[in-house]
C-alpha positions as CSV (number, residue, x, y, z in Angstrom):
1,X,-12.2,-2.5,15.0
2,X,-10.7,0.7,13.5
3,X,-9.6,3.4,15.9
4,X,-7.9,6.7,15.5
5,X,-4.2,6.6,16.3
6,X,-3.3,8.4,19.5
7,X,-2.1,11.9,18.9
8,X,1.6,12.2,18.6
9,X,2.1,8.4,18.4
10,X,1.9,8.3,14.6
11,X,1.5,10.7,11.6
12,X,-1.9,12.5,11.7
13,X,-4.7,10.9,9.8
14,X,-3.4,7.4,9.8
15,X,-5.8,4.8,11.1
16,X,-4.9,1.8,13.1
17,X,-5.7,-1.3,11.0
18,X,-5.9,-4.0,13.6
19,X,-5.6,-4.0,17.4
20,X,-3.9,-7.3,17.2
21,X,-0.9,-5.7,15.5
22,X,1.8,-4.4,17.7
23,X,1.0,-0.8,18.8
24,X,4.2,1.2,18.1
25,X,5.2,4.2,16.1
26,X,6.3,3.6,12.6
27,X,10.0,3.8,11.9
28,X,11.4,6.5,9.5
29,X,11.6,3.9,6.7
30,X,8.0,2.8,7.4
31,X,6.8,6.4,7.3
32,X,8.5,6.9,3.9
33,X,7.1,3.6,2.6
34,X,3.5,4.3,3.8
35,X,3.7,7.7,2.1
36,X,4.7,6.1,-1.2
37,X,2.1,3.3,-0.8
38,X,-0.7,5.9,-0.2
39,X,0.2,7.3,-3.6
40,X,-0.9,4.1,-5.4
41,X,-4.3,5.2,-6.9
42,X,-7.4,3.2,-6.5
43,X,-7.7,0.9,-9.6
44,X,-3.9,0.5,-9.9
45,X,-1.2,-1.7,-8.3
46,X,2.5,-1.2,-7.8
47,X,5.3,-3.7,-7.3
48,X,7.3,-4.3,-4.2
49,X,10.3,-3.5,-6.4
50,X,8.9,-0.1,-7.4
51,X,8.2,0.8,-3.8
52,X,11.7,-0.4,-2.9
53,X,13.3,1.8,-5.5
54,X,11.3,4.9,-4.4
55,X,12.3,4.3,-0.7
56,X,15.9,3.2,-1.4
57,X,15.4,-0.2,0.1
58,X,14.8,-3.7,-1.0
59,X,11.6,-5.5,-2.1
60,X,11.9,-7.8,0.9
61,X,12.1,-4.9,3.3
62,X,9.0,-3.4,1.7
63,X,7.2,-6.7,2.1
64,X,8.1,-7.1,5.7
65,X,7.1,-3.5,6.5
66,X,3.8,-3.8,4.7
67,X,3.1,-7.1,6.5
68,X,3.2,-5.0,9.7
69,X,1.2,-2.1,8.3
70,X,-1.3,-1.2,11.0
71,X,-2.9,1.6,8.9
72,X,-4.7,-0.3,6.2
73,X,-6.8,0.5,4.2
74,X,-5.6,4.2,4.5
75,X,-2.2,2.9,3.6
76,X,-3.4,0.5,0.9
77,X,-0.9,-2.3,1.1
78,X,-3.3,-4.5,-0.8
79,X,-2.3,-2.6,-3.9
80,X,1.2,-4.0,-3.9
81,X,2.1,-7.0,-6.0
82,X,5.2,-9.0,-6.9
83,X,7.3,-8.1,-9.9
84,X,5.6,-11.0,-11.8
85,X,2.3,-9.2,-11.1
86,X,1.2,-12.1,-8.9
87,X,-1.0,-10.7,-6.1
88,X,0.3,-12.8,-3.2
89,X,1.9,-11.5,-0.1
90,X,-1.3,-10.3,1.5
91,X,-0.9,-10.5,5.2
92,X,2.2,-12.7,4.6
93,X,0.3,-15.3,2.5
94,X,1.2,-16.5,-1.0
95,X,-0.6,-19.0,-3.2
96,X,-4.3,-19.8,-3.4
97,X,-5.3,-18.9,0.1
98,X,-8.3,-17.1,1.5
99,X,-6.3,-14.0,2.3
100,X,-4.9,-13.8,-1.3
101,X,-8.4,-14.4,-2.8
102,X,-9.7,-11.6,-0.6
103,X,-6.9,-9.3,-1.8
104,X,-7.9,-10.1,-5.4
105,X,-11.5,-9.3,-4.6
106,X,-10.5,-6.0,-3.0
107,X,-8.5,-5.1,-6.1
108,X,-11.2,-6.1,-8.5
109,X,-13.7,-4.0,-6.5
110,X,-11.3,-1.0,-7.1
111,X,-11.2,-1.7,-10.9
112,X,-8.0,-3.8,-11.3
113,X,-8.4,-6.5,-13.9
114,X,-6.5,-9.8,-14.0
115,X,-5.0,-12.1,-16.6
116,X,-5.2,-15.7,-15.4
117,X,-5.0,-16.8,-11.9
118,X,-4.0,-14.0,-9.5
119,X,-2.0,-12.2,-12.1
120,X,-2.7,-8.4,-12.4
121,X,-3.1,-7.0,-15.9
122,X,-0.1,-4.9,-16.8
123,X,-2.4,-2.0,-17.9
124,X,-3.2,-1.5,-14.2
125,X,0.3,-1.1,-12.9
126,X,1.4,2.3,-11.6
127,X,5.0,3.2,-12.4
128,X,7.5,4.9,-10.2
129,X,6.9,8.1,-12.1
130,X,3.1,7.8,-11.6
131,X,3.6,7.5,-7.8
132,X,6.1,10.4,-7.7
133,X,3.6,12.6,-9.5
134,X,0.7,11.5,-7.3
135,X,2.8,12.2,-4.1
136,X,3.6,15.7,-5.4
137,X,0.0,16.4,-6.1
138,X,-1.0,15.2,-2.6
139,X,1.7,17.3,-1.0
140,X,0.6,20.4,-2.9
141,X,-3.0,19.8,-2.0
142,X,-2.1,19.3,1.7
143,X,-0.1,22.5,1.7
144,X,-3.1,24.4,0.4
145,X,-5.5,22.7,2.7
146,X,-7.3,20.8,-0.1
147,X,-7.3,17.2,1.0
148,X,-9.3,16.0,-2.1
149,X,-6.2,15.6,-4.4
């Protein structure tokens, strides 16, 4: 069941993903990470390493924070892949599991293509520069009241 986050408890507009996840306010790092993650456009993926570089953290810290992401799909953690472009890591799972297969289906529905088993096509990878640019456009749109950036 998706519910609006309580006012003041989280950033405005973020949706709670799952009531089973711990109800708490995101840390400063998680807020930065979720902002970067929201910049991954539909039809693209980004690596844990790219998100780590943009948040000045480590890929492992990114993975742990995204595993706790209570705001999916608004914070699209399913668009984050390993540096090898393998799509594992969805809800903490790796390998040929139902959760990882579901992640692949979600990405395919958004237009991402794959080469081989669970390996995203490099043409669908968003770079750090792509994400910075998308964040700047989203910030500009938010400051003018245009949320359709």
